N, C-alpha and C positions, 0 to 999 in steps of 0.2 A: 340434508342442509338446508338451510334459509339462506338466500340470497343476501350474498354481499354490499356496502353500498357506499359508492365513491361518488366525492364532489371532487371535478378540477376545474377551479374557478381562475381565469388569468389576474385576478383583484391580488389573489390570495401567493404574493411572492416574498419568497423568504429571503433569496439573495441570488450571485450570478452563477452557473452552472462553473467550475475551474477547473481547466485543465490540470491543475496539479494532484487536483482526487485523483485522479489517475495517474499517478506516479507507482514508481515501483523500485527495487530492493536489490542491490547487487553487492553480496560478502564475498573476502575469500571465505570461502567455508564447501565442503566437499568439491561439487565438479561443478561448480556457480557459474566458475569463471575457467576454470581449466578444464575441457572438453562439454563447457556449454558454453559462451559464447566466444573464450577461444582457443582454439585447436590447429594451429599450424599442422598443414600436411594433409588436412581433409580434405575432402573434393573439393567441397563448397567454398576452401577457405582466400580469405583474398590475399594481398600483399602484405597486410597488417596481421596474418593469422586469425582477425575472425569470420567466425561461422556463417557468410551472407544465411544460409537455410534460416539461421536461427535471427538474426537482422529481419528478413524477409517476416518470420512471423512475430517477432518483435512489433515492426510497422500493425501489423494485424490486429495485432492484443491494444491499440492506440496508446500507449506509454506515452504518458506525457512528461514528467523528471524520473532521475533516477538518484536513488542514497547509497551512497558510497565514500567510504571499503567496509564497515558495519556500522554499526553490529557487534555484536561481542568482542570479534577482530580488531578494531580500532583500537581498543584501549592497550594492549601493547605492540600496537604498530608504528613500526619507523618510516615513515614514507620516503623519505630519501634514498629507502633500500630501492623502490620501486623505479628510479630514472633512471636516465645514464643508458649505456652502451648496455645494453643486456647480458653479456657475457661476464662482464665485470661486477653485473647484483649477488650481493651474498644470501644465501640460503639461511634462515633463521628459523628455531623454535616458532610453533603459533601455540602460543599455551591455551588457547581461549576452545578450539577442537582436536587440541592433541594431536595437530598434523604440523609436515613441514612444509614452507613457503617459500621457491623459490625466486620470487618476486621477477619474473618473468612477463610478468602484468602488472602494471601499477599507473602512475597518475598519467603520464604522458596515454600509455594504452585508451587507459579508460575515457580521457577525456577525446581522442578521435574514435572509439568508438560512439562516443553520445552522436559526436558531428554526422557522422554514418547514417545514424538511426532515428538523429531528426529531435535528437533527448538535449532536455536540459538540465543538467549534472547539479548535484544537492551533495553536497561537500559533508562530511563528518571530522573532526579532529579529535585527538587522544588527549582526553581527561583523565584515563586511568594511571598512565606511570610517567606521561611529559605532562608540558602545561605552556604559560603563557610564550615562553618563546618560540617551540618549537609550533605552535600554531602561527605566530607573527612570520616564519620560516614560508610554512606551506601556504599561507596567504600571500606573501610576497612572490612566492614561483609562480600563485598561479596566477594573479590579478596586477600585476605591475608588468608596465609597457615594457619598460627595458632601463639599462642606465647602474642597476643596482646588480649586486654579485647573483642572488637567485634568481632576479626577471633575467637576467643574460646567462647564468644556467641553462634555464627554460627555453629562450633562444638556438644554446647550442646544441641544445636537445631536437631541436628540429621545431617547435612552434614556433614562430616569429609573433604569433600576438598573443595576447593574455585570454584566459581560460573564458569562457559567460559562465562564473560561476557568483548567483549572488547571495544564494541560502545557504546557512551553514551551521550544520548540529553542534552544540559542545559537550561532546560526548555522548553515551550511549551508556543506557540503563544505570546508572550509576547507584540507584537505591538497593540494585541486588547484592545479595550477597556473593554470587555468582564471578560477578564482573572483576577484574586485574584491575587493582586500583578504587574498590569499593569507597564509597563515603557515607557520612553522614550526612543529611540534608545540606547543613547548615555550611557543614568543608565543601560541600557540591558549590553551593550558593553561593559562595564567596569565591572560591575556583571561578565559578564560571562567569561570576561578573566583574572581575580580573582580568578577567584574557578579553570577554565579549566590550570591555571598554578600553585595550589594546586597539581590538581588531575595528574599531570605529576610530581607530586613531588614521588607522592606513587608508580604513575605505568607510567614512560615515554612514552610508546607506546600506550598507548588508543586512540581508533580516537573519535574523541569528535566534536559532531552538533550543533553548536550554529543555534537561531532560527532567521529565516528569515521571511518572509512576510505571512501571513495568505491566501494572496488570491492575485490576479492585481489588485483587485479591491479596496484593500485599499490605503488611500490618501497616505502613506508612502511608497507606493510600490518604491522601488529601491534606493532613498534617505535612507530606514529602513538596506538595506542590503549595502551599502556603509559606511554606520554610524557604524554599529556594527561591519565590517569586520576592516574597519582603526583599532579599538582599538581590533580583536580578531586574525587579517590573523597569524602571526604568532605560533597564539596555539591552533588553531582548522584545520579543515580535512574538513568539510564538513559544507553547510549550507541548512535550510531545507527549504520544500516548499509545502504549504497546497493549498486543489483544489478539490471544490465539486460541483458538475454538476447537472444541474435539465431540465428538459422542461417547460419552466414559459409561462403562457398564450396561449398554444396552439402551442408554438413555434417552432415544429419538426424539422422543416429545419435545426433550430441553433443551438437545442441539439445534434443531428446528428453529426454533425464538432464541436462538445467539445475541439477535441483532437488539436483542431487550436489555443485554446486558449493556452492551457498544452504546444505545441512546443513553445508559443511566452514565455510564465512565462520562461522555461526553459533556453531557448535564450538571454533572458532581464538579468538574475538573471547571466548565465552565463560571460555575458561581463560590467556586472556590476561589479564581483569580478575579473573579470580580470582586469579592469581599478582599482583598490584599490590596486594588484600585483604588474602593469606596475606602479603608482604612487610610490610604496615602492623598487621599483627596484630589486622584489623578481622572485627567478625563479620556485617557488610553486605555484601550480594552484588549489583552490577551486573547491571541486565536490558539486553533491547536493542530500542530501539527499530528497527525494518526500515521506514524512513517512506520509502523508497521501492527500490519495486521491479515491473519489467516488464518483456515482450516489447519492446526497443524498435532497429529499425534505422536506425543513425545515420548508415551510409551514404547512404542512399539519399537522394533531388533534395529530398524533403520537410523533409530535417532540416539543411537547407543555411539557414544563420541569413543576412540581408540583408549589405549592405558597402556602402563606399562612402557617396556621398551618400542611401542611400537608407534613411532613416526612418521606416517605414510603421509604422499605427497596427493592430495583432490580424491581423499576417497568419498566412496558413495556412502553419504551420510544424508539423513533426512530426507532422504526418497519418495516420499508419500505417494500412494497411486489414491487418486482420489475419485470417488463415485458419484452420482445423481446427487446424492443429498448435499456433500458436500458443497456440491455447485449451486446447489440451492440453495444454502447458507452464506455461499460466495456473492451471490446476486441480493442475497436481506443486507450482509452486511453495505455494500454499496447502497444499498437504497439508506442506512440510516446514516451512510457518512453526505450523501445529497442533501438529505430532510436537512440534516445539521449544518447547511454549505454558510450562515453564518457566522458560525465559530470555527468550523474545521477549515483554515485555508489550503489544507496541502495531506496527503495521505500517498499512505507504500504500502504495496502489497508485498508482502513477503515471502519469497524472493523472486526471482523473474525464470530464472534457467534451472531444473534438477531437483532445487531447495526447496525440498517446500512451496513449488511454481506450478502454473502454467502449462511451460513448456518445459518439454523434456528430451532429453539428445541421449543418440547411442555413439560412444568412440566410433570414431570411422565411420559412420552409418547416419539414420536420419533422423530428425528434427518431429515431433508430433506435439499433437495439441493436447492437452491432459480437458476432463471435463468441466473445469473452473475456469479453461480459457473462455468458454463462449460466454457464458452474463457481463466478463469484465470488458471484452470485446466491443460486443452489442451496446453494452450503455455506454462505454467510451466513445463510439460510434455517433450515438444520435441523442443522447443525452447533450443539448445547446441552448442556449438562451439564461433564461433563470429557473431555477426549482419553486414549482409552485410548493406550498403547502399542501395536503391534498386528506381532509379528514374520511377517514376508514371507518365504518360499522358492520361488525362482525360479530358471528359468533366464538366466540371462546372456549377451548381446549387448556387442560390441568397439563401442569407441567412440576416436577420435582423441585426445580431450582427457582422459578420466574411465578408462580403463582398461576392464575387467569390468564390465557394469554389469547389473541386474536387470531384466527385464523390463515386471515387477510393481512399483508402488509402492502403499503402502496409507495408510489410518489410519483412523479410529474415533473415534465421539464416543460418550458413554452418557450422557445423560439419564433417572434413577434414578427423579425425580418419575416425570414424565409417561412410563415407562416404555417410551419410545425408545432406538432404538438405529440411528447412520446411519455407514454405509460410505465411502467415497471411495477410488477406484481410478483407477488408470491401465495401459493398456496401450504401453509406447513402444516396441514393434516397427513397423515401417514394414511388412512385408508378413506379418505373421502374426497369427493371432487368439491367444489364450490361454485356454484355459479354468483358471478359478482354481475352490479351492471353499472355503471359507469357513466354520471350526470356531466354532459358537456354542454349545457343549453346554455352558459355563458359564453361562449364563443360564437353562438351564432351558428351560421353554416358553417358544418364542418365533416369530412366525408373519411373513412378509414383507409390508410393508406396500405398495412399491413397489421397483421398479428401472429408474432411468432410463441412457440412455447419449447423447452426442455426439460423434458419427464420422461420417466420409463414405467412401464410395469413393475419392474424391477431396480431399485431406485438404488440396490448397492453393486449394477453395473459401473464399470469402469474401464476408459481405456487402456491401450495397449500400443506397443510402436507398429506391430502386426493388424490394430482393428483401433484407431480411432474416430471411427467415423458413422458408426452402428448407431452411435446413441449422438446425437446434434442438436439443435434446435430445427424445429420443423415448422409449418404452418400449423397456428391454431383451426381448426373446425368448428363453424358455426359460430364465431364473432361477426354482430352484424350493428348497424347503425338504425335504429329508429327513432322519429323526433330529438334530434339531439340525446339522445341516451343507447349505450353501446351494452350491448350484454354480450358476454361469453361464459365460460364453465372452466376452471382450471382445474384440470388432472389432480390428484395428492402427489404432496412432495414436489411441486413446479415450480417454475423460476417465467415468468413468460414480458416478454414487451409489445405493446399497440401503437402503430405511428399514425398520427393523424394530419390530414391538410385544412386549418382553417380558410373560409371565406374569405 
């Protein structure tokens, strides 16, 4: 295979690295909350019932924001059920995931957990079965200092200060027929505009996210965004995007190129939003909240929800076990999000614990890292400063879904104040190593700090509770700099990170 050529230049700035790009998602789904982040009686549980072993891993993962409480769950959720004395909270049927919700964890517990984790909370309001009044009630409960019925109720429940919530999602996946209260684009757009207008009467500087499409395969994709933004353009700041990827029918080549779809999704939504703004003669630009993204094997048995008379509490649901190839795709999707930092201002890996998650737990037992944990944690830790546009010249390979796709993909970040550069790369080839040369001469003097790679001769290897460390990022042998050019070889199906120091 010929050598891939990459140029990294501090002048090719896309925009800032945003901590909100490294967000995640906690939904009342399966074991994400119960026996995930919250398990009173666990050996590591604190006074609030929060698993401190999970908190430690969340901090290591480097999560900036967490979206809550859904997801499909939010479209039937009564937030009032999850506040006040725990022994007085009602049990409810959760129609989204055919489960029973005990409501022993709610808004107050979530906010306390975020404070302990050092995470910015991102809230979603129910626009499926509810509307303006209920959204205003939740806003009052969370953000008013005191002196009103609901703010005083929060204070009585133990939270004297308002919660630091500035970003609010106006519903979830309202384009999907599976959603409770599913609406047409015009119906949803009108409701979202009314809710946004009312919420801004309480707090004008909120950041509001309108529901975009649940994926590029939706028959309404594009037109949905146009109609929704026609109703909400002056009232919202962002529009959401959701995308899940998996290997289908043994098509590893297309799966490894999943970021091609994410790139197209972002470009398409941006173009549609700009067209609406142009038609309105508006100088405002709508940004994207990619607040659900991940690898998810929706056809596997673990994704089958209960049915009939079975309404369990916190069943094992969507507990995918991720392999090395899955981790490479996750790393590549992060590359896509970073290179679109001019338009993607927030993103949430769905989800955080147990449910299609980088962190897994055993009830009463250990917490451990999946393969997907590593590229997220290292990118979050070392992507700093500004994102640089990185031209890549690489051989291509054929895919059934996306046509010819470059074998190597990459992005870089530059922290001028710290004198640091980080380059994140993937090799999508299933069988061949890829030599890479990175031209760094634009920085003048530069030295290699470290180069690490995540790969394995068996790219189907996955971590387990008993073995989560056999395959982890390791030093990338043979990487070196000569006259401002960095040479390295990426193994097949690999994600890599290179850190450098400028003069």
